[in-house]
N, C-alpha and C positions, 0 to 999 in steps of 0.2 A: 721714537725715532729722533735722533739728534739733528737739530737745525743749525746751520751755520749762518751767522749774521753777515749780511752784505750791505754796505752803504748804498742807498738808492742813488742813481745817477752816475755811478762809477762805471768804468769800462767793464769790470767783472760783472757787475749787476746787469748791465745791458746785454752782455754775452749770455748770461744765464737765462734772462728773459727771452732772448731770441731763440735759444735752444729749446726752451720749454714751449714756445710758440710753434716751433718746427715739429716737435714731438706731438703736440696737440693736433696739428694739421694732418700729420701722418696717421694718427689714430682715428681722426674724423673722416678723412677722405680715402684712406687706404694708400697703397704704394704710389709714390710720386717721384718724378725726375727732378733734377736741380732746377730746370726751367719752370716746371709746374709749381714747385715749392716757392720759388721766387715770386711768381705771379700771385699766388694765394697769400703770401706773407707781406707782399709789398717791398721785398728786399731785392737787391741786385743779384744777378746770377753768381758773381764771386762770393757774396755774403751767404747766399743760400748754400753754395758748395762748401763753405767753411762750417756752416751749421751741420750739414750732413756728415762731414768728416769728423766733427767732434762727437756727434751722436753714435757714429759707427765705432769710433775709438772707445767710447764708453760701453760698447757692446749692447746698445739699446736698439739699433737698427742694423739691417744687412741688405746687400743687393738681392733683389728677388726676380729681376728680369730685365728685359730691354724693350725700349719703345722706339719704333721707327717713325721719324718725322718726315714731313713733306720736303724739308730741306735739311741739309747737313747730315752729320753722322748719326748713328743710332745712339740713343741716350739710355743710361742705366737708371732703372727705377729702384727706389729703396722702400722697404717696409719695416714696420716695427717687429721685433723678434718676439714671437709668442711664447718662447720657451724660457725667458728670463725669470719671470714671476708668474706663477699660476695660483689658482684657488680651486676649491671644491664646494659646490652647492649641494646641500643635503635636505631631503624632506623626510621627516620621521613619521611613520604610520604605526598603527597598533601592532601589526604583525610583521612589518618589513620596513626597510628604508630604501630610498632612491638617492643616487648620487651621480653627479656629472662634473667633469673637469671644466674649468673656466679659465680663459686667458684674456689678455688685454684687447685682442682684436675681435673677440666674440665668435671664435671658431665653434662650429657645431660639433660636439662630441657625443658619443653614444652614452645613454643613460644606463647605469648599473643598478640592478635590483637585488637586495640582500635579504633573505628571510631572517627573522629574528627569533622565531620560536626555537626553544631549546638552547639558546645561547646564554652564557653568563653575561648579564647586562651591566654596563657601567657607562657613564658619559664618555670617558676617554676610550673605552673599548669599542663602543658603537662608532665613534667618529674615526678612530683608526681604521676600522673595517671599511668605512665609507670612503676614506682617502685611498686606501689600497685598491678597492674595487673600481673607483672612478679612474684612477691612473692606469690600471690594468686594461680597462675597457678602451681607453684612449691610446694605449701603447706608449706611455711616457713614464719617466721616472718620478717618484714621489719627492725627490730632493728639492724641486723648485716650488713646491706648494708652501705658500706663506700665509694663507688665510682661508678660513672656512666660514660659510654662512649656513645656518641650520634653521629650518622651519620646524617648529614643534607645536603639537596640539596642546598648548598651555598658555596661560597668561604669563608674560615675561616682564618682570620688573628689572629693567636693565641696570639702573643705578645700584641696586642691592644684590644683583646676581641671584634673583629669586624666581622660581617657577611655582605656579599654583594652578588650580582648576584643571588638573590633568590626571588621567589614570592610564595613559599610554606610554609612560616612560619608566618602567620598573628598573630599579638600580640607579636611577638619577636622583640625587638629593634635592630637596626643595631649595636649598641655599648652597651656592658655591659650585654649580656644575660647570659654568664657563671657566672659572679659575682652575678647576681640576683638569679640564681638557688642555688649557693653555700651558699649565705647568708640566703635564705629562708629555705633550706633543711638541711644545716649543713653537707654536704658531698662534696667530691671532684668530679668535673665535667671535662670531656674532650670532647670538641666539635671538630669534624673532618668532613671534606668533605666526603660524602658517597662513591664517586668513589675512593677516596684515601683508605678508609677502605676496599673496595672490592679488590683493588690492593694489599694491605697487605695480604688478604686472598689468593689471587692467588699465591703470592710468597710463602706463608707458606704451602699451601696444594692443589694448583691447577695446572694449565697448565704451570706455569712459574717457577716451583721449580728449574729447572736446567738452567735457562736462565741467561746469563751474564748481560743483560739489557732487558727491555721490556716495551711496552706501552699497557695498558688495555683500549680499546675503549668501553665505556659503551653506549649501544644502548637501550634506553627505551623510555618512553614518552619524556624525556629530554636526553641530551648527555653530555658526559664528557670523559676526557682522564686522566688516572692515569699513572704517569711516575716513573718507578723504574730503577735507574742507579746503577748497581753493588750492589743491595740489599738496596740501600738508596732511600727513597721516596722523590721525588722532589715536593715541595709545591709552590715554587715561593716566591718572597720577601714579598708579601702581601696575600699569600694563594690562588692566582688566577691562578696558573699553570693548564693547561689542560681544561680550559673552552672553548672548541672547538665549542660549540653550538652557540656562538656569532659571529663566523667568517662569513664574507660576502661571498655569493655564488650567483649562477645564476640557476634559475629553468630550467632543461633540456627540459621540455615540452613547456614552454612559452617564455623562454629567459628573464624573468623578474627578477629583483634583489630580493634576499632572504637572509636568513642566513642558516647555516648548519642544525639547528634544523628543519627549514621548509622542508628540503630535507630528513632528516633521523629520525626525532622524531616520536612519536606515530601517530599523524594525517597523516603524510606522508606514514607510513606503511599501515594504513587503506586504504588510497587512492590507493596504489599499489596493494592491495588485492581486489580492486573493491568495497570498502565499503565507506560510508560517513566519512569524516574526523572527525566528532563529535561522531563516534560510540564507542563501548566498545573495547578499544585497548587491555586490559589485556586478554580478551577472544579471540579476533580475531588473535592475534599474535601467538597463539599456532598452528594455521594451516599454518604458513609461510613455514615450511619445505616441505609441500605438494603442494606448488605452485611454480614450477620452473621458470615461467615467472616473478613473483614478486621477487623471489630470485635473478634472474639475474639482473634485473633493480636496485634492492637495492644494490647489490654487486658493480655495476659500480659506484654508488653514493658514497659508502663507500671508494672505492679505490681512488676517487678524493679527498674526505675529508681527507684522510690520507696523501696526498702529502705533505702538510706543516709540519705535524708531523714527517714524515720520513726524510724530507730534513733537519730539524733542529736537530733531535735527533739521527737518524740512529740507531734505536734499533735492537737487534738481533731477537726480537720476537714481534709480535702483537697478543694480545689476544682479541677475540671478546666476550664481556660480556653483561650483562643486558638481559632483556627479549627477545629482538629482536635477539641479538647475539646468545643466547643459543637456541632459537627456530629454527634458521636457520641451526644449526648443522654443521657437518663437510663439507657437500656439500656447504654451504654458505661460510665457511672459504676457501675452494678450489677456489670458484668463485672470492672471494676478492683477493686472492693471484695471480690469473691469470690476474687481472686487474692492478697490480702494476708493474711498469717498472723494469724488472729483471736486466737490465744493471746497474741501479743506486743502486739497493739493492739485489745483487746476493745471499747473505746468509740469507736473511730475511725469517723467518717462520711465518705462520699465523695459529693460533689454536683457537678452541672454548673453552670458559671458562669451568672449571671443578668444580667450587665452588657452583653451584646450585642456587636456587632462593633466598637464605638467605645470599648471599656473604657479604653484608654490615654488617649484624649482626655478621657473623663469624669473620670479621676483628675487630669489636668492642670487641668481646669476647676475641680475642687473646690479645688485648691491656690490658684488665682488668685482665686476668689471670696473666700477668707479674706484674701488679701493686699490685694485691692481694698477690702474693708470696713475693714481696719486703716488704710489710707491715708485713707479718708473720715473715720474717727474723728479722725485726726491733723489734719484740716483744720478741726476745730471751733475757732473763734477763742478766744483767751485775752485777756481784758482788753477 
């Protein structure tokens, strides 16, 4: 995006800064009248009125209602236009994808779910389908979509546009998927590990909002750890941080070599529930909280799997997320905490995720809201 240089301190520079301040306040507080904007910005009512007029002329805001005051005439309130720039948040699963429209003001839109079985797969084809479905569900045109954030079950090396450690993205090349999508669709693409996105969501609106540092242990059909150190997501040098599912382990029932996914992934949960390992994990895991014996056995395994994570990172908090972590509830978190050596980690807390079943989409949505708002600010006219 081309940036125009403006000399600081000039009248043009001051006007642009004022307009960006006004836009930021409207995004933060929602619709405002001229008087309300003036009060929040510290500007006079005439200056606030000029700011609103310029933003409306740039088609960034529009009148959205009227506010009756205790004195004087009714005042018009202005809000940011949600239709100017939009994005689509996408969560890729093994057999389906979920997508939802995102706008600058955080409007709640319906989530579209698209089965992927039997489709001819490609990165550009999958994301095109996601955009079309999200826009159709929201009842809006695809023309305003400028950015997409995609959560993938893979390690993402952003700088080299490389995906690894994934078997859920058939048709997606190991290198160049992001570039292929951007070239084919003409929009900006962010690819991110799905557990990292869920970690962002947990920090923003979940169980880790007040944590100095935390590790999100994602327990689903697959496993992953998201690492947040002081509010900064740790991805690793090549995007592979947190791939705990590949750690070597020993099966407690047979003593045979395994990996952590063999002990904690979807098939293992089914087995602990007394079901075939090839059964319907998504359906069966909902009953985990009602099976104390399975919870206890699974909690012991989780405590062992967390040993290397805690030894290296020593976080203040562990959040148990993913379908298994959420289904286990607070009783599961208590059992896991009981299995961790208290002498080594006396201040460690263990909590259940609070971001719900769409944590990955929520994290992608947060990324897009920030990107869309930056794009809107960049549209403020200069000169």
